[in-house]
VOSE-224328 format. One line per field, with one value per residue (C-alpha): x, y, z negated. Coordinates in Angstrom, 2 decimals, decimal comma, padded with zeros to 5 digits, m for minus. Each point is the difference from the previous one (the first is absolute). Layout:
BEGIN
east	c(X:...)
north	c(Y:...)
up	c(Z:...)
//
This chain:
BEGIN
east	c(m024,62:001,25:001,76:m002,25:m003,56:002,36:m000,10:m003,65:m000,59:002,22:m001,15:m004,06:000,94:001,92:m003,15:m002,55:002,42:m000,69:m003,27:m000,21:002,66:m001,89:m002,82:002,40:002,25:m003,21:m000,55:003,07:001,14:m003,76:001,37:002,95:m001,95:m002,36:002,86:001,85:m002,77:m000,25:002,32:002,28:m001,28:m002,79:002,36:001,98:m002,63:m002,55:003,63:000,54:m003,66:000,38:003,39:m001,97:m003,24:002,32:001,99:m002,68:m002,20:002,77:001,27:m002,50:m003,19:000,91:000,42:m003,23:m001,62:002,70:m001,54:m003,56:000,21:001,47:m002,48:m002,55:001,38:m002,05:m002,98:000,92:001,56:m004,04:m002,00:002,68:m001,07:m003,33:m000,22:002,33:m002,16:002,64:000,60:003,17:002,88)
north	c(m063,09:001,06:002,73:001,49:m001,25:002,38:002,95:m000,30:000,12:002,98:002,19:m001,32:001,31:003,12:001,29:m000,78:001,77:003,01:000,07:000,09:003,13:002,17:000,88:001,35:001,61:002,25:000,82:001,31:001,96:001,97:000,46:001,23:002,10:001,64:000,63:001,71:002,05:001,56:003,02:m001,31:002,37:m001,82:m003,23:002,01:001,47:m003,64:m001,54:002,96:m000,25:m004,31:000,93:001,98:m002,42:m003,14:001,72:001,43:m003,09:m002,51:m002,62:m002,69:002,10:001,49:m003,28:m001,01:003,18:m000,73:m003,75:001,08:002,35:m002,90:m002,62:002,86:001,22:m001,95:001,49:003,72:m000,54:m001,26:002,68:002,89:m001,53:m000,10:003,18:001,79:m001,99:m001,79:m003,61:m000,46:m001,10)
up	c(064,64:002,98:000,68:002,66:m002,33:m003,04:001,90:001,10:m002,96:m001,49:003,21:m000,81:m003,72:000,88:002,35:m002,50:m003,00:003,33:m000,20:m003,89:000,29:002,43:m002,21:m003,15:002,17:002,17:m003,82:m001,44:003,85:m001,46:m003,21:001,14:002,63:m002,12:m002,72:002,68:000,84:m003,51:m001,04:m002,03:m003,20:m000,17:m000,50:m003,02:m001,24:m000,15:m001,29:m002,87:m001,18:000,11:m002,06:m002,30:m001,06:m000,36:m002,52:m001,30:m000,31:m000,19:002,57:m001,28:000,31:003,66:001,27:m001,71:002,12:003,07:000,00:m000,44:003,34:001,55:m000,75:000,26:003,62:002,26:m000,76:m000,24:003,58:000,98:m001,96:001,56:003,85:m000,59:m001,77:003,08:002,57:001,77:000,71:000,76:m002,73)
//
């Protein structure tokens, strides 16, 4: 392969990766904005509650509950959107 052909291949891959990365960057920026809008006391309080629950249930049980919540999150999100009448994500 010639150098020019390799450069074109690398540029094509770079453009494809950039296009694939954009949704993740937007999602992370949205998450950061959401966290910045919360009061620090909510973050500290929820961390404290999560720590207490983890200590009380044990790490394995807390992990199982978290995994279940992660799996049901899309369903819960859809139900909340329908309940509140919002259509944008």
